[in-house]
Backbone as CSV, one residue per row, in Angstrom:
resi,resn,N_x,N_y,N_z,CA_x,CA_y,CA_z,C_x,C_y,C_z
1,MET,79.622,182.120,62.118,80.369,181.266,61.215,80.957,182.133,60.102
2,THR,82.180,181.820,59.719,82.856,182.596,58.682,82.650,181.967,57.307
3,ASP,82.712,182.794,56.283,82.607,182.295,54.906,83.956,181.868,54.359
4,ASP,85.021,182.155,55.082,86.372,181.860,54.616,86.727,180.400,54.905
5,PRO,86.855,179.564,53.851,87.192,178.149,54.059,88.688,177.904,54.208
6,THR,89.499,178.952,54.220,90.942,178.808,54.294,91.354,178.243,55.648
7,PRO,92.169,177.183,55.648,92.657,176.650,56.932,93.490,177.694,57.662
8,SER,93.619,177.530,58.969,94.348,178.509,59.775,95.847,178.225,59.817
9,PHE,96.364,177.485,58.862,97.794,177.202,58.845,98.396,177.661,57.527
10,ASP,99.696,177.784,57.514,100.439,178.213,56.340,101.021,176.970,55.680
11,ARG,100.420,176.525,54.583,100.836,175.294,53.909,102.298,175.346,53.470
12,GLU,102.736,176.496,52.976,104.137,176.608,52.542,105.099,176.390,53.712
13,ARG,104.763,176.965,54.847,105.615,176.785,56.032,105.572,175.332,56.483
14,LEU,104.395,174.740,56.461,104.244,173.336,56.845,105.147,172.458,55.983
15,LEU,105.126,172.659,54.686,105.904,171.811,53.785,107.400,172.133,53.806
16,ALA,107.762,173.304,54.298,109.178,173.676,54.371,109.884,173.009,55.551
17,LEU,109.113,172.541,56.523,109.673,171.935,57.729,109.391,170.442,57.757
18,SER,110.195,169.702,58.502,109.834,168.310,58.751,108.572,168.316,59.615
19,GLY,107.866,167.209,59.638,106.663,167.126,60.455,106.956,167.379,61.923
20,LEU,108.048,166.815,62.426,108.421,167.010,63.824,108.720,168.478,64.111
21,ASP,109.472,169.123,63.223,109.795,170.540,63.423,108.530,171.395,63.427
22,TYR,107.582,171.092,62.530,106.341,171.852,62.477,105.557,171.691,63.784
23,LEU,105.459,170.460,64.283,104.735,170.222,65.533,105.420,170.903,66.712
24,GLN,106.745,170.958,66.697,107.464,171.672,67.750,107.186,173.175,67.675
25,GLU,107.043,173.699,66.465,106.659,175.101,66.283,105.254,175.340,66.848
26,MET,104.368,174.361,66.655,103.015,174.465,67.185,103.033,174.490,68.717
27,LEU,103.802,173.604,69.309,103.912,173.576,70.771,104.453,174.892,71.316
28,ALA,105.350,175.503,70.581,105.947,176.766,71.006,105.029,177.963,70.739
29,GLY,103.896,177.725,70.078,102.945,178.793,69.792,103.284,179.630,68.577
30,ARG,104.227,179.179,67.759,104.623,179.943,66.579,103.790,179.613,65.347
31,VAL,103.048,178.520,65.389,102.055,178.202,64.362,100.784,177.769,65.102
32,PRO,99.622,178.025,64.520,98.381,177.725,65.239,98.076,176.235,65.313
33,ALA,97.385,175.865,66.364,96.881,174.496,66.496,95.716,174.313,65.521
34,ALA,95.384,173.078,65.241,94.231,172.787,64.384,92.965,173.275,65.086
35,PRO,92.060,173.939,64.381,90.838,174.456,64.993,89.987,173.386,65.682
36,ILE,90.030,172.158,65.216,89.234,171.090,65.822,89.611,170.875,67.286
37,ALA,90.848,171.155,67.650,91.286,170.944,69.032,90.493,171.820,70.004
38,ALA,90.258,173.065,69.653,89.473,173.949,70.520,88.021,173.478,70.582
39,THR,87.474,173.099,69.453,86.094,172.617,69.403,85.889,171.404,70.299
40,MET,86.869,170.496,70.298,86.736,169.244,71.030,87.394,169.278,72.417
41,ASN,87.957,170.420,72.800,88.549,170.616,74.129,89.734,169.689,74.405
42,PHE,90.677,169.680,73.482,91.938,168.991,73.727,93.068,169.777,73.103
43,ARG,94.309,169.408,73.454,95.468,170.149,72.954,96.671,169.217,72.821
44,LEU,97.534,169.589,71.904,98.811,168.898,71.761,99.627,169.190,73.010
45,GLN,100.125,168.150,73.641,100.867,168.289,74.896,102.376,168.113,74.693
46,ALA,102.749,167.149,73.850,104.177,166.864,73.646,104.361,166.085,72.356
47,VAL,105.525,166.265,71.748,105.921,165.473,70.582,107.385,165.107,70.706
48,SER,107.733,163.988,70.141,109.117,163.559,70.022,109.157,162.653,68.800
49,PRO,110.328,162.297,68.324,110.369,161.430,67.142,109.558,160.151,67.372
50,GLY,108.525,159.957,66.539,107.707,158.758,66.610,106.622,158.769,67.661
51,SER,106.381,159.907,68.305,105.377,159.939,69.374,104.690,161.304,69.452
52,ALA,103.400,161.269,69.807,102.641,162.497,70.053,101.694,162.254,71.216
53,ARG,101.509,163.291,72.027,100.646,163.181,73.200,99.678,164.355,73.217
54,PHE,98.398,164.041,73.392,97.340,165.046,73.516,96.674,164.884,74.872
55,ARG,96.191,166.007,75.422,95.400,165.981,76.658,94.111,166.741,76.419
56,GLY,93.052,166.246,77.052,91.777,166.926,76.938,90.739,166.294,77.834
57,ALA,89.556,166.886,77.819,88.445,166.381,78.627,87.144,166.593,77.863
58,PRO,86.298,165.582,77.831,84.993,165.768,77.194,84.104,166.663,78.060
59,LEU,83.350,167.520,77.408,82.432,168.431,78.085,80.997,168.115,77.675
60,ALA,80.043,168.813,78.236,78.629,168.541,77.959,78.316,168.607,76.461
61,GLN,78.933,169.521,75.744,78.653,169.643,74.308,79.200,168.468,73.494
62,HIS,79.959,167.586,74.118,80.515,166.417,73.445,79.727,165.148,73.755
63,CYS,78.563,165.283,74.378,77.772,164.115,74.799,76.803,163.631,73.724
64,ASN,76.477,162.364,73.821,75.411,161.793,73.001,74.089,161.993,73.749
65,PRO,72.961,161.539,73.199,71.672,161.755,73.877,71.567,161.103,75.261
66,PHE,72.449,160.159,75.591,72.422,159.504,76.893,73.230,160.256,77.942
67,GLY,73.868,161.347,77.546,74.620,162.154,78.497,76.031,161.680,78.754
68,VAL,76.547,160.792,77.911,77.931,160.343,78.043,78.710,160.824,76.811
69,PRO,80.026,160.952,76.940,80.810,161.440,75.802,80.558,160.614,74.543
70,HIS,80.301,161.310,73.462,80.055,160.706,72.159,81.313,159.993,71.668
71,GLY,81.131,158.904,70.972,82.273,158.177,70.422,83.158,159.033,69.537
72,GLY,82.565,160.047,68.918,83.351,160.951,68.080,84.395,161.725,68.853
73,TRP,84.149,161.980,70.137,85.163,162.684,70.935,86.397,161.796,71.079
74,TYR,86.174,160.534,71.435,87.298,159.590,71.567,88.024,159.461,70.219
75,GLY,87.239,159.311,69.158,87.834,159.161,67.832,88.657,160.360,67.419
76,THR,88.176,161.559,67.742,88.875,162.765,67.309,90.183,162.973,68.062
77,ILE,90.189,162.785,69.376,91.447,162.959,70.114,92.446,161.872,69.712
78,LEU,91.962,160.640,69.521,92.872,159.564,69.111,93.380,159.786,67.686
79,ASP,92.501,160.184,66.761,92.924,160.436,65.388,93.949,161.566,65.343
80,SER,93.770,162.578,66.167,94.733,163.685,66.209,96.091,163.217,66.711
81,ALA,96.096,162.452,67.788,97.363,161.933,68.311,98.026,160.995,67.308
82,LEU,97.237,160.120,66.712,97.765,159.176,65.718,98.369,159.924,64.534
83,GLY,97.628,160.887,64.007,98.119,161.647,62.860,99.386,162.415,63.176
84,CYS,99.454,162.982,64.375,100.663,163.722,64.743,101.842,162.792,64.964
85,ALA,101.603,161.579,65.479,102.701,160.606,65.587,103.235,160.292,64.195
86,VAL,102.334,160.122,63.238,102.751,159.908,61.845,103.522,161.125,61.346
87,MET,103.008,162.307,61.644,103.635,163.539,61.171,105.072,163.670,61.656
88,THR,105.384,163.161,62.841,106.761,163.252,63.348,107.740,162.491,62.475
89,GLY,107.255,161.577,61.663,108.122,160.804,60.784,108.211,161.340,59.368
90,LEU,107.582,162.482,59.088,107.564,163.034,57.735,108.734,163.971,57.483
91,ALA,109.312,163.819,56.314,110.365,164.733,55.873,109.729,166.022,55.361
92,ALA,110.514,167.077,55.306,110.034,168.324,54.708,109.559,168.036,53.287
93,GLY,108.505,168.718,52.882,107.978,168.548,51.531,106.959,167.434,51.401
94,THR,106.615,166.773,52.503,105.593,165.724,52.443,104.469,166.039,53.425
95,SER,103.324,165.456,53.156,102.190,165.554,54.066,101.552,164.172,54.134
96,TYR,100.420,164.071,54.801,99.758,162.773,54.925,98.256,162.998,55.008
97,THR,97.524,161.937,54.830,96.106,161.936,55.157,95.750,160.540,55.654
98,THR,94.722,160.467,56.469,94.310,159.188,57.035,93.637,158.331,55.974
99,LEU,94.117,157.097,55.825,93.444,156.117,54.965,92.348,155.405,55.746
100,GLU,92.671,155.018,56.961,91.685,154.388,57.834,92.144,154.523,59.266
101,TYR,91.163,154.540,60.176,91.511,154.450,61.587,90.425,153.678,62.312
102,LYS,90.827,153.097,63.418,89.931,152.260,64.209,90.041,152.702,65.657
103,VAL,88.881,152.739,66.325,88.824,153.115,67.736,88.048,152.046,68.494
104,ASN,88.569,151.635,69.627,87.868,150.740,70.554,87.665,151.503,71.852
105,ILE,86.409,151.767,72.206,86.089,152.452,73.458,85.820,151.385,74.506
106,LEU,86.573,151.423,75.590,86.483,150.395,76.613,85.573,150.772,77.773
107,ARG,85.502,152.066,78.081,84.651,152.545,79.176,84.442,154.038,78.961
108,PRO,83.349,154.593,79.490,83.103,156.030,79.308,83.914,156.883,80.279
109,LEU,84.411,157.983,79.775,85.045,158.997,80.622,83.963,159.843,81.269
110,ALA,84.180,160.264,82.484,83.266,161.206,83.126,83.450,162.576,82.479
111,LEU,82.369,163.334,82.421,82.477,164.685,81.878,83.492,165.481,82.685
112,GLY,84.367,166.175,81.982,85.386,166.993,82.622,86.616,166.231,83.084
113,ALA,86.587,164.901,82.981,87.751,164.105,83.410,88.844,164.210,82.349
114,GLU,89.998,164.677,82.745,91.090,164.836,81.787,91.702,163.489,81.445
115,ALA,91.987,163.337,80.171,92.580,162.100,79.665,93.750,162.447,78.761
116,GLU,94.609,161.468,78.543,95.794,161.654,77.716,95.830,160.576,76.645
117,ALA,95.945,161.018,75.400,96.097,160.111,74.267,97.561,160.113,73.873
118,ILE,98.184,158.950,73.937,99.590,158.815,73.556,99.664,157.895,72.354
119,ALA,100.210,158.415,71.273,100.325,157.654,70.029,101.783,157.399,69.697
120,THR,102.016,156.236,69.106,103.365,155.816,68.738,103.384,155.399,67.276
121,LEU,104.340,155.909,66.560,104.547,155.554,65.158,105.175,154.171,65.083
122,SER,104.538,153.261,64.361,105.053,151.899,64.205,105.831,151.718,62.914
123,HIS,105.412,152.425,61.852,106.031,152.276,60.540,105.876,153.580,59.772
124,ALA,106.961,154.047,59.181,106.925,155.223,58.309,107.661,154.875,57.025
125,GLY,106.898,154.557,56.000,107.482,154.214,54.710,107.358,155.356,53.722
126,ARG,107.723,155.070,52.480,107.631,156.095,51.440,106.194,156.423,51.095
127,ARG,105.298,155.444,51.200,103.903,155.631,50.789,102.882,155.535,51.923
128,THR,103.195,154.772,52.951,102.247,154.617,54.061,102.956,154.741,55.402
129,ALA,102.151,155.019,56.412,102.642,155.073,57.796,101.562,154.465,58.685
130,VAL,101.984,153.824,59.779,101.078,153.141,60.695,101.408,153.596,62.119
131,ALA,100.360,153.829,62.922,100.552,154.235,64.321,99.453,153.616,65.186
132,SER,99.726,153.545,66.494,98.735,153.052,67.455,98.724,154.000,68.648
133,ALA,97.601,153.970,69.409,97.467,154.908,70.527,96.611,154.317,71.638
134,GLU,96.797,154.882,72.827,95.965,154.581,73.988,95.466,155.893,74.568
135,LEU,94.228,155.865,75.081,93.653,156.995,75.794,93.450,156.572,77.243
136,ARG,94.167,157.243,78.155,94.120,156.888,79.578,93.686,158.093,80.401
137,GLY,92.953,157.817,81.474,92.565,158.866,82.402,93.784,159.361,83.152
138,LEU,93.905,160.666,83.329,95.053,161.215,84.065,94.935,160.929,85.554
139,ALA,93.740,161.009,86.100,93.573,160.826,87.546,93.678,159.373,87.973
140,ASP,93.159,158.458,87.135,93.093,157.048,87.550,93.999,156.112,86.761
141,GLY,94.590,156.584,85.660,95.478,155.748,84.855,94.775,154.652,84.073
142,LYS,93.438,154.593,84.154,92.694,153.534,83.460,92.712,153.739,81.952
143,LEU,92.675,152.629,81.238,92.600,152.648,79.781,91.139,152.835,79.373
144,TYR,90.857,153.915,78.642,89.491,154.221,78.226,89.232,153.879,76.760
145,ALA,90.262,153.948,75.931,90.085,153.639,74.509,91.445,153.374,73.878
146,THR,91.419,152.662,72.780,92.617,152.442,71.977,92.307,152.827,70.538
147,GLY,93.343,153.064,69.768,93.155,153.410,68.369,94.348,152.997,67.536
148,SER,94.110,152.879,66.243,95.185,152.593,65.293,94.851,153.285,63.978
149,THR,95.871,153.544,63.195,95.662,154.205,61.914,96.652,153.718,60.871
150,THR,96.250,153.839,59.630,97.125,153.736,58.476,96.934,155.023,57.694
151,CYS,98.024,155.694,57.390,97.984,156.955,56.654,98.740,156.811,55.342
152,ILE,98.349,157.597,54.370,99.078,157.649,53.107,99.989,158.875,53.161
153,VAL,101.232,158.697,52.745,102.211,159.783,52.699,102.138,160.423,51.313
154,LEU,102.012,161.743,51.293,101.808,162.490,50.039,102.997,163.406,49.776
155,PRO,103.602,163.283,48.607,104.661,164.247,48.268,104.025,165.602,47.954
156,SER,104.798,166.671,48.125,104.217,168.006,47.856,104.022,168.170,46.414
């Protein structure tokens, strides 16, 4: 573990670009992904105006004591997709943080089963933004979880 609490991103660069442009830079590998993505075994797959898509699979280290993926895994991939959908609606010089999010887990994913979280921006205002998401299995297309968020938009 490192003693350096500095995030692995360049805040000045982040604020110089629109949220969508920054995420496109991330997809192109020109800015680093959030460290939580590696920890939780998921990655940003695609972004477009008002939408973000993540793919990943829960592994043994993501299980609860019963041997099934912990609810936090579902929450983290959905929160990431939701936040990035919100980010696509941000102008340069603004950022956001989650005010609240909700997750409904409908069924457990099998360990190693790849899933896709697709989030859609519903509202992007001056002060708040709202998004919703679904987590579906790639192999079976089944709905495994849903999520929603309200974020606060922060000027730089």
